[in-house]
C-alpha positions in Angstrom: -6.4 7.4 -32.8 -7.3 3.7 -32.2 -7.5 2.4 -28.7 -4.7 0.0 -29.3 -2.4 2.8 -30.4 -3.4 4.9 -27.3 -2.5 2.0 -25.0 0.8 1.4 -26.8 1.6 5.1 -26.5 0.7 5.0 -22.8 2.9 2.0 -22.2 5.8 3.7 -24.0 5.6 6.7 -21.7 5.3 4.6 -18.6 7.9 2.1 -19.4 10.7 2.4 -16.8 13.3 0.9 -19.1 15.7 0.3 -16.2 15.3 -3.5 -16.4 15.6 -3.8 -20.2 17.2 -7.1 -21.1 16.9 -8.6 -17.6 15.0 -11.9 -18.0 13.5 -12.2 -14.6 12.2 -15.7 -15.3 15.7 -17.1 -14.5 15.2 -15.8 -10.9 11.9 -17.4 -10.4 11.8 -18.6 -6.8 15.2 -17.0 -6.1 16.7 -13.7 -5.1 17.5 -11.1 -7.7 21.1 -9.7 -7.6 21.2 -6.4 -5.7 22.1 -4.2 -8.6 19.4 -5.7 -10.8 16.8 -5.6 -8.0 17.4 -1.8 -7.6 17.1 -1.3 -11.4 13.8 -3.3 -11.6 12.1 -1.7 -8.6 13.5 1.8 -9.0 10.2 3.6 -9.7 7.9 1.3 -7.9 9.6 0.7 -4.5 8.0 2.5 -1.6 11.3 3.2 0.2 14.7 4.7 -0.5 16.6 2.2 -2.8 19.3 1.9 -0.2 16.9 -0.3 1.9 17.5 -3.0 -0.8 21.2 -3.2 0.3 20.2 -5.2 3.3 17.1 -7.2 2.2 16.4 -9.6 -0.7 14.1 -9.2 -3.6 12.7 -12.5 -4.6 10.7 -13.4 -7.7 7.7 -15.2 -6.2 5.7 -15.9 -9.4 5.1 -14.8 -12.9 2.5 -15.1 -15.7 3.0 -14.4 -19.4 0.0 -12.9 -21.1 -0.9 -11.9 -24.6 1.4 -9.7 -26.6 4.3 -11.0 -24.6 3.3 -9.0 -21.4 4.5 -10.6 -18.2 3.2 -10.0 -14.7 5.8 -10.7 -12.1 5.3 -10.9 -8.3 8.1 -10.0 -5.9 8.6 -10.5 -2.2 10.8 -7.9 -0.6 12.4 -8.6 2.8 10.8 -12.1 3.2 14.0 -13.6 4.6 14.7 -10.6 6.8 13.8 -9.7 10.4 14.4 -6.0 9.6 11.0 -5.4 7.9 7.6 -6.9 7.3 7.5 -8.8 4.0 6.3 -6.5 1.2 4.5 -7.9 -1.9 4.9 -6.1 -5.3 3.5 -6.8 -8.7 5.0 -5.4 -11.9 4.2 -5.8 -15.6 6.8 -6.0 -18.3 6.7 -5.9 -22.1 8.2 -8.5 -24.4 11.6 -6.9 -24.1 11.5 -6.9 -20.3 10.9 -3.2 -20.1 8.9 -2.4 -16.9 5.5 -0.9 -17.8 3.6 -0.5 -14.5 3.6 -1.8 -10.9 2.6 -1.2 -7.3 3.1 -2.5 -3.8 0.2 -4.9 -3.2 0.6 -5.0 0.5 2.8 -6.0 3.4 2.6 -8.7 6.1 0.1 -7.7 8.8 -1.4 -4.7 7.0 -4.9 -6.2 7.7 -4.5 -4.5 11.1 -5.5 -1.3 9.3 -9.2 -2.5 9.2 -9.2 -3.0 13.0 -11.9 -1.2 15.0 -12.4 -0.7 18.7 -14.6 -3.5 20.0 -16.7 -3.6 23.2 -15.3 -5.2 26.3 -15.2 -9.0 26.0 -14.7 -9.0 22.2 -11.5 -9.4 20.3 -10.2 -9.2 16.7 -7.7 -11.4 14.9 -6.1 -10.6 11.6 -4.3 -13.0 9.2 -0.8 -11.9 8.1 -0.9 -13.8 4.8 -1.9 -12.1 1.5 -2.9 -14.7 -1.1 -2.8 -13.3 -4.6 -4.0 -14.6 -7.9 -4.7 -13.6 -11.5 -8.1 -14.8 -12.9 -8.6 -13.7 -16.6 -7.8 -10.0 -16.7 -8.1 -9.4 -12.9 -5.3 -9.5 -10.3 -6.6 -10.0 -6.8 -5.2 -9.8 -3.3 -7.2 -11.3 -0.4 -7.0 -10.3 3.3 -9.0 -11.9 6.1 -9.9 -11.0 9.7 -12.0 -12.4 12.5 -13.9 -10.9 15.4 -15.0 -13.1 18.4 -16.0 -12.9 22.0 -14.9 -14.4 25.2 -18.1 -13.6 27.1 -19.4 -16.8 28.8 -22.7 -17.9 27.5 -22.5 -15.8 24.4 -20.9 -16.4 21.0 -20.1 -14.0 18.2 -17.9 -14.8 15.2 -17.4 -12.8 12.1 -15.0 -13.8 9.4 -14.4 -10.9 7.0 -12.6 -10.8 3.7 -11.1 -7.8 1.9 -10.4 -8.2 -1.8 -8.2 -5.7 -3.6 -8.6 -5.9 -7.4 -6.7 -4.6 -10.4 -7.6 -4.9 -14.0 -4.7 -5.8 -16.2 -4.8 -3.9 -19.5 -3.6 -5.4 -22.8 -0.4 -3.4 -22.6 0.3 -4.2 -19.0 -1.3 -1.1 -17.3 -2.9 -1.8 -14.0 -6.2 -0.1 -13.1 -7.1 -0.2 -9.4 -10.6 -1.1 -8.4 -12.4 -0.3 -5.1 -11.7 -2.7 -2.3 -14.6 -5.1 -1.7 -15.4 -6.2 1.8 -17.7 -9.1 2.8 -18.2 -11.1 6.0 -20.0 -14.2 7.3 -21.3 -13.9 10.9 -22.8 -16.2 13.5 -23.9 -15.0 16.9 -26.3 -15.8 19.7 -26.8 -17.3 23.2 -25.2 -20.7 23.8 -28.3 -21.9 25.6 -30.9 -20.2 23.3 -33.8 -22.1 21.8 -36.5 -21.3 19.3 -36.5 -17.7 18.0 -33.2 -17.0 19.7 -31.2 -19.7 17.9 -27.9 -18.7 16.3 -28.0 -16.3 13.4 -25.7 -17.3 10.6 -25.2 -15.6 7.3 -23.6 -12.8 5.2 -23.4 -9.4 6.8 -21.9 -6.0 5.7 -19.0 -6.6 8.0 -17.3 -4.6 10.7 -14.1 -2.8 9.6 -12.4 0.6 9.7 -13.4 2.7 6.7 -10.3 5.0 7.1 -8.3 1.8 7.2 -9.6 0.6 3.8 -9.0 4.1 2.4 -5.4 3.9 3.7 -4.8 0.5 2.0 -6.2 1.8 -1.3 -4.0 4.9 -1.1 -0.8 2.9 -0.3 -1.3 0.4 -3.1 -2.0 2.7 -6.1 -0.3 1.6 -9.4 2.5 3.8 -10.7 0.4 4.7 -13.7 -2.5 6.0 -11.5 -3.2 9.7 -11.6 -1.4 11.4 -8.7 -3.9 13.9 -7.3 -2.5 16.0 -4.5 -5.8 17.7 -3.7 -7.4 14.4 -3.2 -4.5 13.1 -1.1 -4.5 16.2 1.0 -8.2 15.8 1.6 -7.5 12.3 2.9 -4.7 13.6 5.1 -7.2 16.0 6.7 -9.4 13.0 7.5 -6.5 11.5 9.4 -5.8 14.7 11.2 -9.4 14.6 12.4 -9.1 10.9 13.3 -6.0 11.6 15.4 -7.8 14.4 17.2 -10.8 12.2 18.0 -8.5 9.4 19.3 -6.2 11.7 21.4 -7.3 10.1 24.7 -6.9 6.6 23.4 -3.7 4.5 24.0 -1.1 4.5 21.2 -2.0 0.9 20.5 -5.7 1.7 19.7 -6.9 0.9 16.2 -7.3 4.6 15.3 -3.8 5.6 16.4 -2.3 2.7 14.6 -4.0 3.9 11.4 -2.8 7.4 11.9 0.8 6.1 12.2 0.3 3.9 9.1 -1.1 6.8 7.2 2.0 9.0 8.1 4.3 6.2 7.0 2.7 5.4 3.7 1.5 8.8 2.6 5.1 9.9 3.0 6.3 7.0 1.0 3.7 7.5 -1.8 4.6 11.2 -1.8 8.3 10.7 -2.1 7.7 8.2 -4.9 5.9 11.1 -6.7 8.4 13.6 -5.4 8.1 16.5 -7.9 4.3 17.1 -7.7 4.2 16.1 -4.0 7.0 18.3 -2.7 6.2 21.3 -4.9 2.5 21.3 -4.0 3.3 21.2 -0.3 5.8 24.1 -0.6 3.3 26.2 -2.5 0.3 25.4 -0.2 1.7 26.5 3.2 -1.2 26.6 5.7 -3.4 24.5 3.4 -1.5 21.2 3.5 -1.9 18.5 6.1 1.2 16.5 5.3 4.3 18.1 6.8 3.4 17.2 10.4 2.9 13.6 9.4 6.1 13.6 7.4 8.2 15.1 10.2 7.5 12.2 12.6 8.3 9.6 9.9 11.5 11.4 8.8 12.8 11.9 12.4 12.4 8.1 13.1 13.9 7.4 9.7 13.2 3.7 10.0 13.5 3.1 6.2 15.9 6.0 5.4 13.0 8.3 4.5 15.1 11.4 5.6 17.9 10.3 3.3 15.4 9.8 0.5 14.0 13.3 0.9 17.5 14.9 1.1 18.4 13.2 -2.2 15.1 14.4 -3.9 15.0 18.0 -2.9 18.0 19.2 -5.0 16.3 17.8 -8.1 13.2 19.9 -7.8 12.9 22.3 -10.7 10.9 24.9 -8.8 13.6 27.0 -7.0 11.2 28.3 -4.4 10.1 24.8 -3.5 13.7 23.7 -3.2 14.5 26.5 -0.9 11.3 25.9 1.2 12.2 22.3 1.7 15.9 23.1 2.5 14.7 25.5 5.2 12.1 23.1 6.5 14.6 20.3 6.8 17.0 22.6 8.6 14.3 23.6 11.1 13.5 19.9 11.8 17.2 19.1 12.3 17.3 16.8 9.3 
């Protein structure tokens, strides 16, 4: 089979079809009506769709590509104080059938790359997420800065994280590894000669678990959902939580543990059938249910409601029963 036919077949299988006939270009720079917003984001949204009852979905930008494929960017909650602004990208075919998509990020998620700095040093993160499409590559940029308040010393590192996605001919997104770079200057204010400021590109200081967290949360809908790989990552965050047990809740590590709980639960519920069935069948081997329980009990974005709606649709009877018992034990 020719590659073009394979791509078309893949697009046909992935097309969400919920937004067929909705020409989103007429909403460019404006909010999409609630019923249409739910239909468009149905498979891609990282929360229960009921969240969209109280926040707006705005068409931020769009680009039409070859074969009539459109890439559309959405802001969710930008005009609301109830949630951080979330940025989504979706691709559509010439008939406005949704093909693929993902959450590109949310305001302030650069905090995930934070690390614990020595006394006298600080970190600043930028909340903005500039995005662009250059040729066949969609990119999202995040920036951060480290500095010092120590008298007589200066240290400044400006780091950039670039998340990239290749846009296939049919509109399928392929996630690429996040690239991190930084420019640093440091030295003694009164230094001379060999001790003059050092300025140049460096590897950068950032949280490796944080970057893994961002990559996990922003996978395209079309990406292979690998529960074993995701469970391995969950175990890394179990270890991270154990190692940071004596640190305050506001520490970089504990923030990342909380963010992992939130977004692994969201990603899992977006892929409910394999996620929930695998957990039910791997009792004692899975590292998710403890993370999930704290997210579900807070229920900030109606995660408990989302789970309750999904469990009855599980085809595996034993998995259904396991989750019904688990929810009852948790008081959900």
